[in-house]
C-alpha beads as a LAMMPS data file, in Angstrom:
LAMMPS data file: protein, C-alpha beads

114 atoms
113 bonds

1 atom types
1 bond types

-500.0 500.0 xlo xhi
-500.0 500.0 ylo yhi
-500.0 500.0 zlo zhi

Masses

1 110.0

Atoms # bond

1 1 1 391.495 85.285 -277.914
2 1 1 392.358 81.862 -278.802
3 1 1 395.571 82.195 -275.960
4 1 1 392.308 83.196 -273.359
5 1 1 390.633 79.908 -274.789
6 1 1 393.534 77.891 -274.929
7 1 1 392.314 74.965 -277.621
8 1 1 390.603 75.177 -281.188
9 1 1 388.236 73.030 -282.175
10 1 1 387.592 72.901 -285.902
11 1 1 384.191 71.723 -287.042
12 1 1 384.520 70.066 -290.059
13 1 1 381.266 69.709 -292.751
14 1 1 383.430 67.674 -295.472
15 1 1 387.069 66.617 -296.323
16 1 1 386.841 67.007 -299.816
17 1 1 387.845 70.627 -301.315
18 1 1 384.829 70.241 -303.372
19 1 1 382.599 70.317 -300.627
20 1 1 384.331 71.366 -297.790
21 1 1 383.020 75.070 -296.486
22 1 1 385.650 74.651 -293.827
23 1 1 388.394 75.056 -295.920
24 1 1 386.978 77.711 -298.214
25 1 1 386.383 80.046 -295.482
26 1 1 389.674 82.486 -294.757
27 1 1 388.875 83.006 -290.643
28 1 1 388.740 79.296 -290.349
29 1 1 391.802 78.616 -291.878
30 1 1 393.677 81.692 -290.420
31 1 1 392.608 80.681 -286.913
32 1 1 393.758 77.073 -287.387
33 1 1 397.490 78.200 -288.087
34 1 1 397.539 81.216 -285.309
35 1 1 396.976 78.035 -283.335
36 1 1 399.647 76.252 -284.711
37 1 1 402.168 78.647 -284.604
38 1 1 401.279 79.493 -281.080
39 1 1 401.381 75.875 -279.997
40 1 1 397.656 75.688 -279.139
41 1 1 395.675 72.428 -278.842
42 1 1 393.606 71.588 -282.119
43 1 1 390.923 69.527 -282.142
44 1 1 388.591 68.098 -284.640
45 1 1 385.111 67.429 -284.777
46 1 1 383.456 66.007 -287.911
47 1 1 379.803 66.461 -289.046
48 1 1 378.133 62.665 -289.132
49 1 1 377.876 62.566 -292.940
50 1 1 382.094 63.642 -293.039
51 1 1 382.695 61.210 -290.456
52 1 1 380.749 58.422 -292.161
53 1 1 382.295 59.197 -295.560
54 1 1 386.000 59.011 -293.798
55 1 1 385.854 55.907 -292.833
56 1 1 385.425 54.435 -295.946
57 1 1 388.031 56.492 -297.834
58 1 1 391.762 55.674 -298.358
59 1 1 394.353 57.786 -296.682
60 1 1 396.007 58.399 -299.906
61 1 1 392.405 59.641 -301.745
62 1 1 391.954 61.778 -298.118
63 1 1 395.073 63.370 -299.173
64 1 1 394.451 64.142 -302.749
65 1 1 391.519 65.702 -302.153
66 1 1 391.995 67.687 -299.344
67 1 1 393.092 71.472 -300.369
68 1 1 394.053 74.351 -298.670
69 1 1 394.182 77.589 -300.716
70 1 1 393.942 80.427 -298.261
71 1 1 394.394 83.045 -301.004
72 1 1 391.155 81.680 -302.516
73 1 1 389.391 81.483 -299.480
74 1 1 386.589 84.535 -298.470
75 1 1 385.674 85.906 -295.604
76 1 1 382.225 87.654 -295.318
77 1 1 383.416 91.281 -294.847
78 1 1 385.750 92.152 -297.547
79 1 1 388.179 94.642 -295.093
80 1 1 388.527 91.115 -293.135
81 1 1 389.453 89.171 -295.950
82 1 1 391.674 92.380 -297.132
83 1 1 393.502 92.545 -293.789
84 1 1 394.201 88.483 -293.415
85 1 1 395.737 87.745 -296.677
86 1 1 398.151 91.051 -295.875
87 1 1 399.035 89.236 -293.156
88 1 1 399.738 85.867 -294.528
89 1 1 401.801 87.235 -297.215
90 1 1 403.870 88.797 -295.033
91 1 1 404.713 85.745 -292.673
92 1 1 407.699 84.307 -293.609
93 1 1 406.401 81.492 -295.104
94 1 1 403.487 83.084 -297.198
95 1 1 400.649 81.836 -298.702
96 1 1 401.958 78.647 -299.162
97 1 1 403.538 78.176 -295.721
98 1 1 399.792 78.604 -294.394
99 1 1 398.313 76.186 -296.866
100 1 1 401.061 73.318 -296.291
101 1 1 401.011 73.723 -292.067
102 1 1 397.089 73.720 -291.904
103 1 1 397.125 70.816 -294.949
104 1 1 399.632 68.350 -292.217
105 1 1 397.560 69.357 -289.622
106 1 1 394.219 68.412 -290.749
107 1 1 395.647 65.362 -292.229
108 1 1 397.058 63.996 -289.277
109 1 1 393.517 65.084 -287.197
110 1 1 391.876 62.933 -289.783
111 1 1 394.296 60.166 -289.395
112 1 1 393.625 60.220 -285.888
113 1 1 390.069 59.080 -286.571
114 1 1 390.761 56.299 -288.853

Bonds

1 1 1 2
2 1 2 3
3 1 3 4
4 1 4 5
5 1 5 6
6 1 6 7
7 1 7 8
8 1 8 9
9 1 9 10
10 1 10 11
11 1 11 12
12 1 12 13
13 1 13 14
14 1 14 15
15 1 15 16
16 1 16 17
17 1 17 18
18 1 18 19
19 1 19 20
20 1 20 21
21 1 21 22
22 1 22 23
23 1 23 24
24 1 24 25
25 1 25 26
26 1 26 27
27 1 27 28
28 1 28 29
29 1 29 30
30 1 30 31
31 1 31 32
32 1 32 33
33 1 33 34
34 1 34 35
35 1 35 36
36 1 36 37
37 1 37 38
38 1 38 39
39 1 39 40
40 1 40 41
41 1 41 42
42 1 42 43
43 1 43 44
44 1 44 45
45 1 45 46
46 1 46 47
47 1 47 48
48 1 48 49
49 1 49 50
50 1 50 51
51 1 51 52
52 1 52 53
53 1 53 54
54 1 54 55
55 1 55 56
56 1 56 57
57 1 57 58
58 1 58 59
59 1 59 60
60 1 60 61
61 1 61 62
62 1 62 63
63 1 63 64
64 1 64 65
65 1 65 66
66 1 66 67
67 1 67 68
68 1 68 69
69 1 69 70
70 1 70 71
71 1 71 72
72 1 72 73
73 1 73 74
74 1 74 75
75 1 75 76
76 1 76 77
77 1 77 78
78 1 78 79
79 1 79 80
80 1 80 81
81 1 81 82
82 1 82 83
83 1 83 84
84 1 84 85
85 1 85 86
86 1 86 87
87 1 87 88
88 1 88 89
89 1 89 90
90 1 90 91
91 1 91 92
92 1 92 93
93 1 93 94
94 1 94 95
95 1 95 96
96 1 96 97
97 1 97 98
98 1 98 99
99 1 99 100
100 1 100 101
101 1 101 102
102 1 102 103
103 1 103 104
104 1 104 105
105 1 105 106
106 1 106 107
107 1 107 108
108 1 108 109
109 1 109 110
110 1 110 111
111 1 111 112
112 1 112 113
113 1 113 114
């Protein structure tokens, strides 16, 4: 499906791990990882309050507050969650590889906005 669309736009509500719904939802993190592995362009759109907070946050602080933990992310349907997590565990770099790849991408995307 992502290949047909040809682009992913991530609408992020917050870059802080404590507040970000985006990074706690399994489907959104997994979709970004799939787009990364298939070299599909990914853009970032921040909700207005998140964008305002981003501009007053130092990059080092941003790096520390951005936490991606795909194995603790959830899906509405437990069956979907289990299937996605199994696919992630079977991937060559497993969940840590997904976490690292998605975090690095978002640090680049956030940095472009600064």
